[in-house]
TORLUM-965471 format. One line per field, with one value per residue (C-alpha): residue number from 1; residue in three letters; x, y, z. Coordinates in nm, 2 decimals. Layout:
# residues N
n: c(NUM,...)
res: c(ALA,...)
px: c(X,...)
py: c(Y,...)
pz: c(Z,...)
# end
This chain:
# residues 123
n: c(1,2,3,4,5,6,7,8,9,10,11,12,13,14,15,16,17,18,19,20,21,22,23,24,25,26,27,28,29,30,31,32,33,34,35,36,37,38,39,40,41,42,43,44,45,46,47,48,49,50,51,52,53,54,55,56,57,58,59,60,61,62,63,64,65,66,67,68,69,70,71,72,73,74,75,76,77,78,79,80,81,82,83,84,85,86,87,88,89,90,91,92,93,94,95,96,97,98,99,100,101,102,103,104,105,106,107,108,109,110,111,112,113,114,115,116,117,118,119,120,121,122,123)
res: c(MET,GLY,TRP,THR,LEU,HIS,HIS,CYS,HIS,LEU,ALA,MET,PRO,PRO,GLY,SER,GLU,ASP,GLU,ALA,ARG,ARG,PHE,TYR,GLY,GLY,LEU,LEU,GLY,MET,ASP,GLU,ARG,PRO,LYS,PRO,PRO,VAL,LEU,ALA,ALA,ARG,GLY,GLY,MET,TRP,PHE,ARG,ARG,GLY,ASP,ALA,GLU,LEU,HIS,LEU,GLY,VAL,GLU,SER,ASP,PHE,ARG,ALA,ALA,ARG,LYS,VAL,HIS,PRO,ALA,LEU,MET,ILE,ASP,ASP,ASP,PHE,ASP,GLY,LEU,VAL,ASP,ARG,LEU,VAL,ALA,ALA,GLY,LEU,GLU,VAL,ARG,PRO,ASP,ASN,LEU,LEU,PRO,GLY,PHE,ARG,ARG,CYS,TYR,VAL,ASP,ASP,PRO,PHE,GLY,ASN,ARG,LEU,GLU,LEU,LEU,THR,ARG,ARG,SER,ASP,GLY)
px: c(-6.73,-6.48,-6.19,-6.10,-5.79,-5.86,-5.54,-5.17,-4.91,-4.59,-4.32,-4.19,-3.91,-3.99,-4.10,-4.21,-4.58,-4.58,-4.41,-4.66,-4.95,-4.81,-4.76,-5.05,-5.30,-5.19,-5.05,-5.25,-5.56,-5.62,-5.80,-5.62,-5.81,-5.80,-5.63,-5.79,-5.63,-5.45,-5.28,-5.22,-4.98,-4.75,-4.73,-4.79,-5.09,-5.37,-5.49,-5.79,-5.95,-6.24,-6.18,-5.80,-5.65,-5.29,-5.14,-4.80,-4.62,-4.31,-3.99,-3.69,-3.46,-3.66,-3.58,-3.78,-3.98,-3.82,-3.97,-4.29,-4.56,-4.93,-5.09,-5.36,-5.63,-5.71,-6.06,-6.07,-5.82,-5.52,-5.35,-5.42,-5.26,-4.95,-4.93,-4.94,-4.67,-4.44,-4.51,-4.41,-4.07,-4.13,-4.00,-4.29,-4.18,-4.43,-4.46,-4.74,-4.65,-4.97,-5.23,-5.55,-5.39,-5.19,-4.96,-4.66,-4.45,-4.36,-4.18,-4.33,-4.11,-3.95,-3.85,-4.14,-4.25,-4.61,-4.78,-5.06,-5.28,-5.59,-5.79,-5.71,-6.00,-5.89,-5.95)
py: c(-14.08,-14.34,-14.27,-14.41,-14.37,-14.14,-14.22,-14.31,-14.09,-14.24,-14.06,-14.13,-13.98,-13.71,-13.83,-14.18,-14.15,-14.43,-14.67,-14.59,-14.65,-14.99,-15.10,-14.95,-14.95,-15.25,-15.50,-15.40,-15.31,-14.97,-14.69,-14.37,-14.08,-13.72,-13.48,-13.14,-12.88,-12.69,-13.02,-13.16,-12.87,-13.03,-13.36,-13.70,-13.93,-14.08,-14.44,-14.61,-14.95,-15.01,-14.80,-14.80,-14.48,-14.42,-14.08,-14.07,-13.74,-13.63,-13.57,-13.43,-13.58,-13.91,-14.18,-14.50,-14.59,-14.92,-14.97,-14.76,-14.88,-14.90,-15.23,-15.31,-15.56,-15.77,-15.92,-16.06,-16.30,-16.25,-16.55,-16.42,-16.08,-16.25,-16.46,-16.15,-15.98,-16.29,-16.33,-15.96,-16.05,-15.89,-16.03,-16.12,-16.18,-16.39,-16.32,-16.51,-16.41,-16.21,-16.44,-16.47,-16.33,-16.43,-16.15,-16.06,-15.76,-15.63,-15.32,-15.07,-14.97,-14.70,-14.93,-14.83,-15.12,-15.24,-15.50,-15.70,-15.91,-16.12,-16.29,-16.66,-16.87,-17.15,-16.94)
pz: c(13.92,13.78,13.56,13.22,13.01,12.71,12.52,12.55,12.38,12.22,12.03,11.68,11.47,11.21,10.87,10.99,10.92,10.65,10.89,11.16,10.92,10.81,11.17,11.36,11.08,10.88,11.13,11.44,11.25,11.41,11.23,11.17,11.32,11.20,11.44,11.50,11.26,11.54,11.65,11.30,11.24,11.50,11.30,11.44,11.41,11.61,11.59,11.75,11.77,12.01,12.32,12.27,12.14,12.07,11.98,11.81,11.84,11.64,11.84,11.66,11.93,11.94,12.19,12.20,12.51,12.61,12.95,12.98,12.74,12.66,12.73,12.47,12.57,12.26,12.28,11.93,11.77,11.99,11.82,11.47,11.57,11.71,11.40,11.17,11.37,11.36,10.98,10.93,11.09,11.43,11.75,11.97,12.33,12.53,12.90,13.08,13.43,13.49,13.64,13.43,13.11,12.81,12.71,12.50,12.41,12.07,11.95,11.71,11.41,11.62,11.91,12.14,12.36,12.34,12.56,12.40,12.63,12.64,12.92,12.96,12.87,13.11,13.42)
# end
């Protein structure tokens, strides 16, 4: 039996749910998912789009993940997403060193690094 990734977990500072909603829900277009009540008591949020699920947990001594990161495969309108991020004033860092893919990095509002990538249409 093969494996799949169920979710990736990132941290965020306490009281930053509105910022997370604006970024993950508004800019990235992910849907906020309800957490089971026993987990909701801990704070944090869950977001999903397609098969990609991100869990954001609250850490009182928060430190951004600057190197480790989720890589989100964007199958629809990669350029439109990048344009939205740039229009929102975010620094989008292109990195096309991975053969067969276009990709870039962007930081969430808390400084966590995200990789966005799409397959090259030119082979």
